[in-house]
C-alpha positions as CSV (number, residue, x, y, z in Angstrom):
1,M,108.1,139.7,102.8
2,P,109.7,136.7,104.5
3,N,108.3,133.2,103.8
4,P,105.7,131.8,106.2
5,V,107.2,129.6,108.9
6,F,105.3,126.3,109.7
7,V,106.4,124.1,112.6
8,L,106.3,120.4,111.3
9,A,105.6,118.1,114.2
10,D,108.0,115.1,113.9
11,G,106.4,111.7,114.1
12,P,106.4,108.2,112.6
13,F,104.4,109.3,109.5
14,V,106.7,112.2,108.7
15,D,109.3,111.7,106.0
16,P,111.3,114.9,105.7
17,A,112.7,113.9,102.3
18,L,109.1,113.8,101.1
19,V,107.7,116.8,102.9
20,E,110.5,119.3,102.5
21,P,110.3,119.6,98.7
22,H,106.6,120.4,99.1
23,G,107.4,123.1,101.6
24,A,110.0,124.6,99.2
25,A,107.6,124.5,96.3
26,A,105.0,126.3,98.4
27,G,107.4,128.9,99.6
28,V,107.2,127.8,103.2
29,E,110.0,127.5,105.7
30,L,109.5,124.2,107.6
31,R,110.8,124.0,111.1
32,R,110.9,120.4,112.4
33,A,110.3,119.8,116.2
34,L,109.0,117.4,118.7
35,L,105.8,118.8,120.1
36,E,105.3,116.8,123.3
37,T,105.4,119.3,126.2
38,P,104.2,122.9,126.6
39,A,107.7,124.1,127.0
40,A,108.9,122.4,123.8
41,V,105.9,123.8,122.0
42,A,106.4,127.3,123.2
43,A,110.1,127.2,122.1
44,A,109.3,125.6,118.7
45,T,106.5,127.9,117.7
46,A,108.2,131.2,118.6
47,G,107.8,133.4,115.5
48,A,106.0,130.7,113.5
49,D,102.8,131.3,111.5
50,G,101.5,127.8,111.7
51,V,101.8,124.2,113.0
52,L,101.6,121.2,110.7
53,V,100.8,117.8,112.2
54,V,100.0,114.3,111.0
55,T,99.2,112.0,113.9
56,N,100.6,114.1,116.7
57,P,97.9,115.0,119.3
58,L,97.4,118.7,120.0
59,P,95.4,118.8,123.3
60,R,94.5,122.0,125.0
61,E,97.7,122.3,127.1
62,L,99.8,122.3,123.9
63,I,97.6,124.7,121.9
64,E,97.6,127.1,124.9
65,A,101.4,127.0,124.7
66,F,101.6,128.2,121.1
67,A,103.4,131.4,120.5
68,P,101.0,134.4,119.8
69,S,102.3,134.4,116.2
70,V,100.6,131.1,115.3
71,R,97.5,131.6,113.2
72,I,96.7,128.2,111.8
73,I,97.0,124.4,112.5
74,G,97.2,122.2,109.4
75,R,96.3,118.5,109.8
76,A,97.8,116.5,106.9
77,G,95.1,113.9,107.0
78,V,91.4,113.4,107.6
79,G,90.5,113.0,111.3
80,L,90.5,115.8,113.8
81,D,89.9,113.8,117.0
82,A,93.5,114.4,118.3
83,I,93.2,118.2,118.0
84,D,91.3,120.3,120.6
85,L,89.2,122.4,118.3
86,D,87.7,124.4,121.1
87,A,91.1,125.4,122.4
88,A,92.1,126.5,118.8
89,R,88.8,128.4,118.4
90,E,89.4,130.2,121.7
91,R,92.8,131.3,120.6
92,G,91.5,132.5,117.2
93,I,93.6,129.8,115.4
94,A,92.2,128.3,112.2
95,V,92.3,124.6,111.7
96,F,92.6,123.1,108.2
97,H,92.5,119.5,107.2
98,T,92.3,117.3,104.0
99,P,89.3,114.9,104.2
100,D,89.3,114.3,100.4
101,Y,92.9,113.3,99.6
102,C,92.6,109.5,99.9
103,I,88.9,108.6,99.2
104,D,89.8,106.1,96.5
105,E,92.6,104.5,98.5
106,V,90.5,104.0,101.7
107,A,87.5,102.7,99.8
108,T,89.6,100.2,97.9
109,H,91.3,99.1,101.1
110,T,87.9,98.5,102.7
111,L,87.0,96.3,99.8
112,A,90.3,94.5,100.0
113,L,89.9,93.7,103.7
114,A,86.4,92.5,103.2
115,L,87.3,90.3,100.2
116,G,90.4,88.9,102.0
117,L,88.2,87.9,105.0
118,N,85.4,86.5,102.9
119,R,87.8,84.4,100.7
120,K,89.9,83.5,103.8
121,L,93.1,84.5,102.1
122,V,95.3,84.5,105.2
123,Q,94.1,81.0,106.2
124,G,94.5,79.8,102.7
125,D,98.1,81.0,102.6
126,A,98.8,79.0,105.8
127,V,97.2,75.9,104.2
128,V,99.5,76.1,101.2
129,R,102.6,76.5,103.4
130,A,101.5,73.6,105.7
131,D,99.6,70.9,103.9
132,W,97.9,71.7,100.6
133,T,95.5,68.8,101.0
134,D,93.8,70.5,104.0
135,W,92.1,73.2,101.9
136,R,88.6,72.0,102.9
137,A,89.3,73.2,106.4
138,L,88.6,76.7,104.9
139,A,85.0,75.8,104.3
140,P,82.5,77.3,104.3
141,V,82.9,80.4,102.2
142,A,79.8,82.4,101.4
143,P,79.3,83.8,97.9
144,L,79.4,87.5,97.9
145,S,76.5,87.6,95.5
146,E,74.3,86.4,98.3
147,Q,75.7,88.8,100.9
148,T,74.4,92.1,102.4
149,V,76.9,94.8,103.2
150,G,76.1,97.4,105.8
151,I,77.9,100.8,105.6
152,V,78.0,102.9,108.8
153,G,78.7,106.4,107.6
154,V,77.9,107.6,104.1
155,G,80.2,110.6,103.7
156,R,82.7,110.7,100.8
157,I,84.4,107.5,101.7
158,G,81.2,105.6,102.6
159,Q,79.8,106.6,99.2
160,A,82.9,105.3,97.4
161,V,82.7,102.1,99.4
162,A,79.1,101.6,98.3
163,A,80.1,102.1,94.6
164,R,82.8,99.5,94.9
165,F,80.6,96.8,96.6
166,A,77.6,97.4,94.4
167,P,78.7,95.0,91.5
168,F,79.5,92.1,93.9
169,V,76.7,91.9,96.5
170,R,73.0,91.3,96.9
171,E,72.1,94.3,98.9
172,L,73.6,97.5,100.4
173,L,72.4,99.0,103.7
174,A,73.4,102.3,105.1
175,F,73.1,104.0,108.5
176,D,74.2,107.6,109.1
177,P,72.1,109.8,111.4
178,W,74.5,112.7,110.7
179,S,73.8,112.8,107.0
180,D,70.6,112.6,104.9
181,V,72.3,111.8,101.6
182,E,70.4,109.2,99.5
183,L,72.5,106.8,97.4
184,P,71.2,104.9,94.4
185,G,70.8,101.2,95.1
186,V,71.5,101.7,98.8
187,R,68.7,101.2,101.4
188,R,68.9,103.6,104.3
189,V,67.9,102.2,107.8
190,G,66.9,104.3,110.7
191,E,68.6,102.3,113.5
192,I,72.1,100.9,113.6
193,G,70.8,97.7,115.2
194,E,68.8,97.0,112.1
195,L,71.9,97.3,110.0
196,L,74.0,95.1,112.3
197,A,71.4,92.4,112.4
198,G,70.8,92.3,108.7
199,S,74.4,92.6,107.3
200,D,76.9,89.9,106.4
201,V,79.7,92.5,106.2
202,V,79.7,95.7,108.3
203,T,82.1,98.6,107.4
204,L,82.7,101.7,109.5
205,H,83.3,105.1,108.0
206,L,82.9,107.6,110.8
207,P,85.0,110.2,112.7
208,L,85.8,109.5,116.3
209,T,83.7,111.8,118.4
210,A,81.9,111.6,121.8
211,D,78.9,110.2,119.9
212,T,80.8,107.5,118.1
213,D,83.3,106.4,120.8
214,R,83.0,102.6,121.1
215,L,79.9,102.7,118.9
216,I,80.5,99.0,118.3
217,D,80.5,97.7,121.8
218,A,79.5,94.3,123.3
219,E,75.8,95.0,122.8
220,A,76.3,96.0,119.2
221,L,78.4,92.9,118.5
222,A,75.8,90.7,120.0
223,R,73.3,92.0,117.4
224,M,75.5,90.9,114.5
225,K,75.3,87.5,112.8
226,P,77.9,84.9,114.0
227,T,78.8,84.6,110.3
228,A,79.3,88.3,109.9
229,L,82.5,90.2,109.2
230,L,83.5,93.6,110.6
231,V,85.8,96.1,108.8
232,N,87.1,99.3,110.3
233,V,89.3,101.7,108.3
234,S,88.3,104.9,110.3
235,R,89.4,105.0,113.9
236,G,90.2,102.2,116.4
237,G,88.2,104.0,119.1
238,L,84.9,103.2,117.2
239,I,85.2,99.6,118.5
240,D,85.4,98.1,122.0
241,E,88.4,96.1,121.2
242,Q,88.2,93.8,124.2
243,A,84.6,93.0,123.3
244,L,85.5,92.3,119.7
245,A,88.4,90.0,120.6
246,Q,86.1,88.1,123.0
247,A,83.4,87.8,120.3
248,L,85.9,86.4,117.8
249,R,87.4,83.9,120.3
250,E,83.9,82.6,121.3
251,G,82.8,82.2,117.6
252,R,80.1,84.9,117.9
253,L,81.7,86.8,114.9
254,A,83.3,85.3,111.9
255,G,86.1,87.8,111.3
256,A,87.4,91.4,111.5
257,G,89.5,93.4,109.1
258,L,91.2,96.3,110.9
259,D,93.4,99.1,109.5
260,V,93.2,101.0,112.7
261,L,93.5,100.3,116.4
262,A,92.8,102.5,119.5
263,S,96.5,102.3,120.4
264,E,99.0,102.5,117.5
265,P,101.3,100.6,117.4
266,P,99.5,98.1,119.6
267,P,101.1,96.7,122.7
268,A,102.4,93.1,122.5
269,D,99.5,91.8,124.6
270,H,96.8,93.6,122.6
271,P,93.9,91.1,122.6
272,L,93.3,91.4,118.8
273,L,96.8,90.3,117.9
274,N,96.0,86.8,119.0
275,A,92.3,86.7,118.3
276,P,91.2,84.3,115.5
277,N,90.2,85.4,112.0
278,V,91.6,89.0,112.3
279,L,93.2,90.6,109.2
280,L,95.3,93.6,110.2
281,S,97.1,96.4,108.3
282,P,99.2,99.2,109.8
283,H,96.9,102.2,109.4
284,F,97.8,102.7,105.8
285,A,94.5,102.4,104.0
286,W,95.1,106.1,103.1
287,Y,98.3,105.3,101.3
288,S,99.3,105.3,97.7
289,T,102.2,107.1,96.0
290,G,99.6,109.6,94.7
291,S,97.8,110.2,98.0
292,E,101.0,110.8,99.9
293,Q,101.9,113.6,97.5
294,R,98.4,115.0,97.5
295,V,98.1,115.2,101.3
296,W,101.2,117.4,101.7
297,S,100.6,119.7,98.7
298,S,96.9,120.1,99.6
299,T,97.6,120.8,103.3
300,L,100.4,123.3,102.6
301,D,98.4,125.1,99.9
302,G,95.3,125.2,102.0
303,M,97.1,126.6,105.0
304,L,98.6,129.4,102.8
305,A,95.2,130.1,101.3
306,V,93.6,130.5,104.8
307,L,96.5,132.8,105.9
308,G,95.9,134.8,102.7
309,E,92.2,134.9,103.3
310,R,91.5,132.9,100.1
311,A,89.3,129.9,99.6
312,P,91.4,126.7,99.6
313,A,91.4,124.7,96.3
314,A,91.0,121.5,98.2
315,G,90.6,120.4,101.8
316,R,88.4,121.9,104.5
317,V,88.5,124.7,107.1
318,A,87.2,123.0,110.3
319,V,87.8,126.1,112.5
320,A,87.8,129.6,110.9
321,A,90.5,132.1,111.8
322,G,89.5,135.0,113.9
323,A,89.5,136.7,117.2
324,P,89.0,134.4,120.2
325,A,85.3,133.8,121.1
């Protein structure tokens, strides 16, 4: 029997030298291609069993152009907001992703952004390079032991974030209407407004959906303390970025730590690039040498398991294979 053929969508997060050995180890033939137009997709997927993507969007028009042989989409990563799941379901195409490959990395990065903002590390670096004697310009810095951290979303990553903050802070709050999990030492609140108003640090750990798009808008930002910090390692679309930049410029929010933006890479005139007290990282909260290996091996193994009608050892089937609905 010939090896399965997966089309690997080329993109900025795809390193062939890293991916191809995983494909060989899994017994998969990887066919690299740019999947940007229906015509390109139709040509690239001819005779293929699956499509493997990282950040590449797969809207309806591209999924409808898949060759009839395609039976699975694999997303090497967590979020599925860029894949039209309804279109895949209508075609009977399974969708597999790996929401558990980088829990430790993202939770640790969340803590790092919050600590960097709280301790004003970027501003402190600038003081040292300019005039060491001006360090008092960094004041005030609130002690973490007196701070309340609000966690929006208590899935795997939100739970890991709570565990990391617990030794440092006074209180942990959580809001998640999509989950009823109770965490030791974490107080659940019923309204996001209560969490925003009562937190000194707010961290976001939610998928981007119709319900969460711009969840943190101008009204939500107005509920936060002017001394509060906002951390987002999930999806840029959770925040109204124009409203956030304005709140920072007007001193209505103390700082923001962002690993994600709605447009990546951001345009040169993006309002948050010049807003004060913003700590940015290039959408790599997921990254460590270990997680980078795990995401490819887990995704390929999971795709093969689904094709073989076996339960994947890791990851999650978001859309089951089967005949079109």
